[in-house]
C-alpha positions as CSV (number, residue, x, y, z in Angstrom):
1,X,74.6,29.6,14.2
2,X,72.3,29.2,17.2
3,X,74.1,27.5,20.1
4,X,72.8,24.3,21.6
5,X,72.4,26.0,25.0
6,X,70.1,28.6,23.6
7,X,67.9,25.9,22.1
8,X,67.7,24.1,25.4
9,X,66.6,27.3,27.1
10,X,63.2,27.0,25.5
11,X,62.6,23.5,26.8
12,X,59.1,23.3,28.4
13,X,59.9,20.0,30.0
14,X,63.0,20.6,32.1
15,X,64.4,17.4,33.6
16,X,65.2,16.8,37.2
17,X,68.2,14.6,37.7
18,X,67.3,11.2,38.9
19,X,69.6,11.6,41.9
20,X,67.3,14.4,43.2
21,X,64.1,12.3,42.9
22,X,62.8,9.4,44.9
23,X,60.2,6.8,44.4
24,X,57.5,5.8,46.9
25,X,55.0,3.0,47.3
26,X,52.0,5.3,47.3
27,X,53.3,6.9,44.0
28,X,53.6,3.6,42.4
29,X,50.1,2.6,43.4
30,X,48.7,5.9,42.1
31,X,50.6,5.5,38.8
32,X,49.2,2.0,38.2
33,X,45.7,3.3,38.9
34,X,46.2,6.3,36.6
35,X,47.5,4.0,33.8
36,X,44.4,1.8,34.0
37,X,42.2,4.8,34.2
38,X,43.8,6.3,31.0
39,X,43.3,3.0,29.1
40,X,39.7,2.6,30.3
41,X,38.7,6.2,29.4
42,X,40.5,6.0,26.1
43,X,38.6,2.8,25.2
44,X,35.3,4.5,26.1
45,X,36.2,7.6,24.0
46,X,37.2,5.4,21.0
47,X,34.0,3.4,21.2
48,X,32.0,6.6,21.3
49,X,33.9,7.9,18.3
50,X,33.2,4.7,16.3
51,X,29.6,4.4,17.3
52,X,27.1,5.8,14.8
53,X,24.7,8.3,16.2
54,X,21.6,9.8,14.6
55,X,19.2,12.6,15.1
56,X,15.5,12.3,14.3
57,X,13.1,15.0,13.4
58,X,9.6,15.2,12.0
59,X,9.1,17.7,9.2
60,X,6.6,18.5,6.5
61,X,7.0,16.1,3.6
62,X,9.3,17.5,0.9
63,X,9.7,14.4,-1.1
64,X,12.3,14.3,-3.8
65,X,10.3,11.7,-5.7
66,X,7.7,14.1,-6.9
67,X,3.9,14.1,-6.6
68,X,3.5,10.4,-7.4
69,X,4.1,7.3,-5.4
70,X,4.8,3.8,-6.7
71,X,2.9,0.8,-5.3
72,X,4.4,-2.7,-5.9
73,X,2.3,-5.8,-5.3
74,X,2.2,-9.5,-5.9
75,X,-1.2,-11.0,-4.9
76,X,-2.6,-14.5,-5.6
77,X,-6.3,-15.1,-5.9
78,X,-7.1,-18.9,-5.9
79,X,-10.7,-18.3,-7.0
80,X,-10.5,-15.3,-9.3
81,X,-10.0,-16.1,-13.0
82,X,-7.5,-14.0,-14.9
83,X,-10.1,-13.7,-17.6
84,X,-12.2,-11.3,-15.4
85,X,-9.5,-9.9,-13.0
86,X,-9.2,-6.1,-13.2
87,X,-6.9,-3.7,-11.4
88,X,-8.3,-0.2,-10.8
89,X,-7.0,2.9,-9.1
90,X,-8.9,5.9,-7.8
91,X,-8.3,8.8,-5.4
92,X,-10.1,11.7,-3.6
93,X,-9.2,14.1,-6.4
94,X,-11.5,12.2,-8.8
95,X,-8.9,10.3,-10.7
96,X,-10.1,6.9,-11.9
97,X,-7.9,4.6,-13.8
98,X,-9.7,1.4,-14.8
99,X,-8.2,-1.9,-16.0
100,X,-4.5,-1.1,-15.7
101,X,-2.6,-3.5,-17.9
102,X,0.7,-1.7,-19.0
103,X,2.5,-2.3,-15.7
104,X,0.5,-5.3,-14.4
105,X,0.9,-9.0,-15.3
106,X,-1.4,-11.9,-14.7
107,X,-0.6,-15.6,-14.4
108,X,-3.1,-18.4,-14.1
109,X,-2.6,-20.5,-11.0
110,X,-4.3,-23.5,-9.4
111,X,-5.8,-23.8,-6.0
112,X,-2.4,-24.4,-4.5
113,X,-1.1,-21.1,-6.0
114,X,1.2,-23.0,-8.5
115,X,1.4,-21.4,-11.9
116,X,-0.2,-23.3,-14.8
117,X,1.3,-21.6,-17.7
118,X,2.9,-18.5,-19.1
119,X,1.6,-15.0,-18.6
120,X,-2.1,-14.7,-19.3
121,X,-2.8,-11.9,-21.8
122,X,-6.4,-10.7,-21.8
123,X,-6.0,-8.7,-25.0
124,X,-7.8,-5.5,-25.9
125,X,-11.2,-4.9,-24.2
126,X,-14.0,-3.9,-26.5
127,X,-15.9,-0.8,-25.4
128,X,-19.2,-2.3,-26.4
129,X,-20.2,-5.8,-27.6
130,X,-22.5,-5.7,-30.6
131,X,-25.8,-7.5,-30.3
132,X,-28.8,-7.8,-32.6
133,X,-30.9,-4.7,-32.5
134,X,-34.3,-6.4,-32.2
135,X,-35.2,-9.6,-30.4
136,X,-36.9,-12.1,-32.7
137,X,-39.2,-14.4,-30.8
138,X,-39.4,-16.8,-33.8
139,X,-35.8,-17.7,-33.8
140,X,-36.4,-21.3,-32.6
141,X,-33.9,-23.6,-31.1
142,X,-30.8,-24.1,-33.2
143,X,-28.2,-25.1,-30.7
144,X,-27.8,-28.5,-28.9
145,X,-28.6,-28.7,-25.3
146,X,-25.6,-30.2,-23.5
147,X,-25.4,-31.8,-20.1
148,X,-23.0,-34.0,-18.2
149,X,-24.2,-37.1,-20.0
150,X,-23.8,-36.1,-23.6
151,X,-21.0,-33.4,-23.5
152,X,-18.1,-35.8,-24.0
153,X,-19.9,-37.8,-26.7
154,X,-20.8,-34.8,-28.8
155,X,-17.5,-33.1,-28.4
156,X,-15.7,-36.1,-29.8
157,X,-18.2,-36.4,-32.7
158,X,-17.3,-33.0,-34.2
159,X,-14.1,-31.3,-35.0
160,X,-15.2,-28.1,-33.4
161,X,-17.8,-27.6,-30.6
162,X,-18.7,-24.1,-29.7
163,X,-20.6,-23.8,-26.4
164,X,-22.6,-21.0,-24.8
165,X,-22.4,-21.3,-21.0
166,X,-25.3,-19.2,-19.7
167,X,-27.6,-18.5,-16.8
168,X,-31.3,-17.8,-17.3
169,X,-31.3,-14.9,-14.8
170,X,-28.4,-13.1,-16.7
171,X,-29.2,-10.0,-18.7
172,X,-26.4,-10.6,-21.1
173,X,-27.3,-14.2,-21.6
174,X,-30.8,-13.3,-22.5
175,X,-29.5,-10.7,-25.0
176,X,-27.3,-13.3,-26.6
177,X,-29.9,-16.1,-26.8
178,X,-31.7,-15.0,-30.0
179,X,-28.5,-14.3,-31.9
180,X,-27.0,-17.6,-30.7
181,X,-30.0,-19.7,-31.7
182,X,-30.3,-18.0,-35.1
183,X,-26.5,-18.4,-35.7
184,X,-26.8,-22.1,-34.7
185,X,-29.6,-22.7,-37.1
186,X,-27.6,-21.1,-40.0
187,X,-24.5,-23.2,-39.1
188,X,-26.6,-26.4,-38.9
189,X,-28.1,-25.7,-42.3
190,X,-24.7,-25.0,-43.9
191,X,-22.8,-27.8,-42.0
192,X,-25.2,-30.6,-41.4
193,X,-24.1,-32.5,-38.3
194,X,-25.2,-35.8,-39.9
195,X,-23.4,-35.2,-43.2
196,X,-20.6,-32.7,-42.5
197,X,-20.0,-32.9,-38.8
198,X,-17.1,-30.4,-38.7
199,X,-18.9,-27.9,-36.3
200,X,-21.8,-27.7,-34.0
201,X,-23.1,-25.1,-31.6
202,X,-24.3,-26.1,-28.1
203,X,-25.5,-24.5,-24.9
204,X,-25.2,-25.3,-21.2
205,X,-27.5,-23.9,-18.4
206,X,-25.0,-23.4,-15.6
207,X,-27.8,-23.2,-13.0
208,X,-28.8,-26.8,-13.9
209,X,-25.4,-28.3,-14.9
210,X,-23.3,-26.8,-12.1
211,X,-20.7,-29.6,-12.1
212,X,-20.2,-29.4,-15.9
213,X,-19.7,-25.7,-15.7
214,X,-17.1,-26.1,-13.0
215,X,-15.4,-28.8,-14.9
216,X,-14.9,-27.0,-18.2
217,X,-15.5,-23.4,-17.6
218,X,-15.6,-21.9,-14.1
219,X,-13.3,-21.4,-11.2
220,X,-13.5,-24.0,-8.4
221,X,-12.1,-23.7,-4.9
222,X,-13.7,-25.3,-1.9
223,X,-17.0,-25.6,-3.7
224,X,-17.1,-21.9,-4.4
225,X,-16.7,-20.4,-7.8
226,X,-16.9,-17.2,-9.8
227,X,-19.6,-17.1,-12.5
228,X,-19.4,-14.9,-15.5
229,X,-22.2,-15.3,-18.0
230,X,-22.5,-15.7,-20.9
231,X,-19.1,-17.2,-21.9
232,X,-18.6,-18.7,-25.3
233,X,-16.0,-21.5,-25.4
234,X,-14.4,-23.2,-28.4
235,X,-13.5,-26.8,-28.0
236,X,-11.4,-28.6,-30.6
237,X,-11.3,-32.3,-31.2
238,X,-7.9,-34.2,-31.2
239,X,-4.6,-33.1,-29.6
240,X,-6.4,-30.5,-27.4
241,X,-7.5,-33.2,-25.0
242,X,-5.4,-32.8,-21.9
243,X,-3.7,-36.0,-20.5
244,X,-3.7,-34.9,-16.9
245,X,-7.4,-34.8,-16.3
246,X,-8.9,-35.8,-19.7
247,X,-10.5,-32.3,-20.1
248,X,-10.4,-30.3,-23.3
249,X,-8.2,-27.2,-23.6
250,X,-10.4,-24.5,-25.0
251,X,-10.5,-20.9,-26.2
252,X,-12.7,-18.1,-25.3
253,X,-14.6,-15.9,-27.7
254,X,-14.8,-12.2,-26.9
255,X,-16.1,-10.8,-30.2
256,X,-19.4,-9.3,-31.1
257,X,-22.6,-11.3,-30.4
258,X,-24.9,-10.4,-33.3
259,X,-25.9,-13.2,-35.6
260,X,-23.8,-12.1,-38.6
261,X,-20.6,-11.9,-36.4
262,X,-21.2,-15.3,-34.8
263,X,-21.9,-16.9,-38.2
264,X,-18.7,-15.3,-39.7
265,X,-16.7,-16.5,-36.7
266,X,-17.9,-20.1,-37.0
267,X,-17.2,-20.2,-40.7
268,X,-13.6,-18.9,-40.0
269,X,-13.2,-21.8,-37.6
270,X,-14.4,-24.4,-40.1
271,X,-12.5,-23.0,-43.1
272,X,-9.1,-24.7,-42.3
273,X,-10.7,-28.1,-41.7
274,X,-11.1,-30.4,-44.6
275,X,-14.4,-32.3,-44.9
276,X,-12.6,-35.6,-45.1
277,X,-10.4,-35.3,-42.0
278,X,-13.0,-33.6,-39.7
279,X,-10.1,-33.0,-37.3
280,X,-8.8,-29.7,-36.1
281,X,-5.7,-31.2,-34.5
282,X,-3.5,-30.5,-37.5
283,X,-5.2,-27.4,-38.7
284,X,-3.4,-24.0,-38.7
285,X,-4.6,-21.5,-36.1
286,X,-7.3,-19.2,-37.2
287,X,-6.9,-15.5,-36.6
288,X,-10.0,-13.5,-36.0
289,X,-10.7,-9.9,-36.2
290,X,-9.9,-7.7,-33.1
291,X,-8.4,-10.6,-31.2
292,X,-11.9,-12.0,-30.7
293,X,-10.6,-15.5,-29.9
294,X,-8.0,-16.1,-27.2
295,X,-7.0,-19.2,-25.0
296,X,-9.1,-19.6,-21.9
297,X,-7.3,-19.7,-18.6
298,X,-5.9,-23.1,-17.8
299,X,-6.9,-22.9,-14.1
300,X,-9.3,-21.0,-12.0
301,X,-6.9,-18.8,-10.0
302,X,-4.9,-15.8,-10.9
303,X,-1.6,-14.2,-9.6
304,X,-1.5,-10.5,-10.2
305,X,1.8,-8.7,-9.9
306,X,3.4,-5.5,-11.0
307,X,3.1,-1.8,-9.9
308,X,1.0,1.3,-10.3
309,X,1.8,4.9,-9.8
310,X,-0.7,7.0,-7.7
311,X,-0.9,10.5,-6.5
312,X,0.1,11.2,-3.0
313,X,-3.4,11.7,-1.7
314,X,-5.8,9.3,-0.1
315,X,-6.9,6.7,-2.7
316,X,-7.8,3.1,-3.4
317,X,-6.3,0.2,-5.3
318,X,-9.0,-2.3,-6.1
319,X,-8.9,-5.7,-7.7
320,X,-12.2,-7.2,-8.7
321,X,-14.1,-9.2,-11.4
322,X,-15.6,-7.0,-14.0
323,X,-16.8,-7.2,-17.6
324,X,-18.8,-5.0,-19.8
325,X,-20.6,-7.9,-21.3
326,X,-20.9,-10.5,-18.6
327,X,-23.0,-10.9,-15.4
328,X,-21.6,-12.4,-12.2
329,X,-23.3,-14.3,-9.4
330,X,-22.0,-12.1,-6.6
331,X,-23.2,-14.5,-3.9
332,X,-20.8,-17.2,-5.2
333,X,-17.7,-15.0,-5.7
334,X,-14.7,-15.6,-3.6
335,X,-12.1,-12.9,-3.3
336,X,-9.8,-14.8,-1.0
337,X,-6.2,-13.8,-1.6
338,X,-2.6,-14.4,-0.4
339,X,-0.3,-11.3,-0.4
340,X,3.3,-12.2,-1.4
341,X,4.4,-8.6,-1.6
342,X,2.9,-5.2,-1.1
343,X,5.0,-2.1,-0.6
344,X,5.2,1.6,-1.3
345,X,8.0,3.6,-2.9
346,X,11.1,2.5,-4.7
347,X,12.5,-0.9,-4.0
348,X,15.6,-0.8,-1.8
349,X,18.3,-3.4,-2.6
350,X,19.0,-6.0,0.0
351,X,22.6,-4.7,0.3
352,X,21.5,-1.2,1.0
353,X,18.8,-2.3,3.5
354,X,21.3,-4.5,5.3
355,X,23.7,-1.5,5.7
356,X,20.8,0.7,6.8
357,X,19.7,-1.8,9.4
358,X,23.2,-1.6,11.0
359,X,22.4,2.1,11.5
360,X,18.7,1.7,12.4
361,X,17.8,-1.9,13.3
362,X,14.1,-1.1,13.5
363,X,13.9,0.4,10.0
364,X,12.2,-1.6,7.3
365,X,10.1,-3.7,9.8
366,X,6.9,-2.1,8.5
367,X,7.9,-1.7,4.9
368,X,6.1,-4.8,3.8
369,X,4.0,-5.8,6.8
370,X,1.3,-7.5,4.6
371,X,3.8,-9.9,3.1
372,X,2.9,-13.6,3.5
373,X,-0.5,-12.9,5.0
374,X,-3.6,-14.8,3.8
375,X,-7.2,-13.5,3.8
376,X,-9.7,-16.2,3.2
377,X,-13.4,-15.8,2.6
378,X,-15.8,-18.7,2.3
379,X,-19.0,-17.6,0.6
380,X,-22.1,-19.3,1.7
381,X,-25.8,-18.6,2.3
382,X,-24.9,-16.8,5.5
383,X,-21.6,-15.3,4.4
384,X,-22.0,-14.0,0.8
385,X,-20.9,-10.8,-1.1
386,X,-17.8,-10.5,1.1
387,X,-15.4,-7.7,0.2
388,X,-12.0,-7.8,1.8
389,X,-10.7,-4.3,2.7
390,X,-7.3,-3.2,3.9
391,X,-6.8,0.2,5.4
392,X,-3.2,1.4,5.1
393,X,-1.6,4.5,6.7
394,X,1.7,5.4,5.1
395,X,4.5,7.5,6.4
396,X,7.8,8.3,4.7
397,X,11.2,8.0,6.3
398,X,14.2,9.7,4.8
399,X,17.6,8.5,6.1
400,X,20.7,10.7,5.4
401,X,23.8,8.6,5.6
402,X,27.5,9.3,4.8
403,X,27.7,6.3,2.4
404,X,24.4,6.4,0.6
405,X,23.6,10.1,1.0
406,X,19.8,9.7,0.9
407,X,17.6,6.6,1.3
408,X,13.8,6.9,1.1
409,X,11.7,4.4,2.8
410,X,7.9,4.1,3.1
411,X,6.4,2.3,6.0
412,X,2.8,1.7,6.8
413,X,0.3,0.3,9.3
414,X,-2.4,-2.1,8.1
415,X,-5.9,-2.9,9.4
416,X,-8.0,-5.5,7.5
417,X,-11.6,-6.6,7.6
418,X,-14.2,-8.6,5.8
419,X,-17.2,-6.4,4.8
420,X,-20.6,-7.5,3.5
421,X,-21.6,-5.5,0.5
422,X,-24.5,-5.3,-2.0
423,X,-22.0,-4.8,-4.8
424,X,-19.7,-7.3,-6.6
425,X,-17.1,-8.5,-4.0
426,X,-13.6,-7.1,-4.4
427,X,-10.2,-6.8,-2.7
428,X,-9.7,-3.1,-1.7
429,X,-6.6,-1.4,-0.5
430,X,-7.3,2.0,0.9
431,X,-4.1,4.0,1.4
432,X,-3.6,7.4,3.1
433,X,-0.3,9.2,3.2
434,X,0.8,11.3,6.1
435,X,1.7,14.9,5.2
436,X,4.6,14.6,7.7
437,X,7.8,12.7,7.2
438,X,10.5,11.4,9.6
439,X,14.0,12.7,8.8
440,X,16.9,10.6,10.3
441,X,20.3,12.1,9.9
442,X,23.6,10.3,10.6
443,X,25.8,12.6,12.7
444,X,29.4,12.8,11.6
445,X,32.1,13.1,14.3
446,X,35.3,15.2,14.1
447,X,38.6,13.3,14.3
448,X,40.2,16.5,15.8
449,X,37.6,16.4,18.5
450,X,38.5,12.8,19.3
451,X,42.2,13.6,19.5
452,X,41.5,16.6,21.8
453,X,39.4,14.4,24.1
454,X,42.2,11.7,24.2
455,X,44.7,14.4,25.1
456,X,42.4,15.7,27.7
457,X,42.0,12.3,29.2
458,X,45.7,11.6,29.4
459,X,46.6,15.1,30.7
460,X,43.7,15.2,33.1
461,X,44.3,11.8,34.7
462,X,48.1,12.5,34.9
463,X,47.4,15.9,36.6
464,X,44.8,14.5,39.0
465,X,47.0,11.6,39.9
466,X,49.9,14.0,40.5
467,X,47.8,16.2,42.8
468,X,46.7,13.1,44.8
469,X,50.2,11.9,45.0
470,X,51.4,15.2,46.3
471,X,48.7,15.5,48.9
472,X,49.3,11.9,50.0
473,X,53.1,12.4,50.1
474,X,52.9,15.6,52.2
475,X,50.3,14.0,54.5
476,X,52.6,11.1,55.2
477,X,55.5,13.4,55.9
478,X,53.5,15.5,58.3
479,X,52.3,12.5,60.1
480,X,55.9,11.3,60.5
481,X,57.0,14.7,61.9
482,X,54.2,14.7,64.4
483,X,55.1,11.2,65.5
484,X,58.8,12.2,65.9
485,X,57.8,15.2,67.9
486,X,55.9,13.1,70.4
487,X,58.8,10.8,70.8
488,X,61.0,13.6,71.9
């Protein structure tokens, strides 16, 4: 067995008997200073070890999310009816996607942005509305001319009142007029208003009866309204009278506009109503071909929310009023809107965003910079045909963290303006993506490096303090010898 003395012979730290050492006041002072220095430097090293550090670089975009980018939005239009609101996407490569409905939802809202019902479903859009091939100038006047004085009286005299809201300058209104009058004459002959009274067809000139059109048909906000002509509305007598304003709920007709189709539609409406009751309140709903009849919006505004996927090239997201069979008075259109949300890329959960902000407090500040902003246009004689444009420059930021591995964030700058245009006013979002991306990487720190630095701090301070103590001790002894020499 190895003896104890042999083991002691390899001791690096040989002890000096306490009887051979002495303490000094200067050594005690240096020891206290050294101890405080060690604690202070250890605290700084520990803080540096625990602190998160990052490195930032700008590289060519090598996105892991492919060639397409998601745009989420929630925008409220107080003066745009859901009936005519369309969402379109285009880009510089020639891609044009019109009337996106699969990932977009629309809700009718009032002028205070409050919802007025469930989701508004516009139904399938016909590629072409059928009209009579030839205009017959001898069609006569078959429909009843309605105005603010006789509208309520006539609507309560008949179980069903079908009204054509038109404008004399409108091309589509003029195309409908012969068919409408001929269909009205046929219906009048088959269902005599004086004897039968179950249905009657009427018409309203919205250039003359502006208030009536606003009341029953069009959007109203601050005296401005969108006009889509012609619009055929179906009013039912009875329980359809709303208690809040005394107005009639009504449905919109979107089917063909030739005489035969109109007559067939009117007969389908009358069929469930008995001649004795003359009331549509208890009648079963009538289903028409190709979803030609749908509820009209309950209010004049529309909230549009959802998302679209676009290519990562400069492009446009546009929301506007459009119809293949209606005309619009562009000078009276109001595209004012309030943006509740507008962002690019995948949605980051609040928990992840909160953790990321601890790493990078500034991150996310420009992720949704349009949120909560309002853009108001007040069309008038001197300020008409106003398109509201937003120019967005988008850049991607990738954050590599130890906990979440990879977080992708799109931030953007926004510049907005009101532009006068000869076209139908719209709300346009022009977006342009940067080919570069910012890469932020969280730097990991080695625990062994931390321990090495701590040991270096302790050893270094101890060594330096020992050197200073030795120098100070020998200096004091030398000074004492010199002083003793002078005394002798």
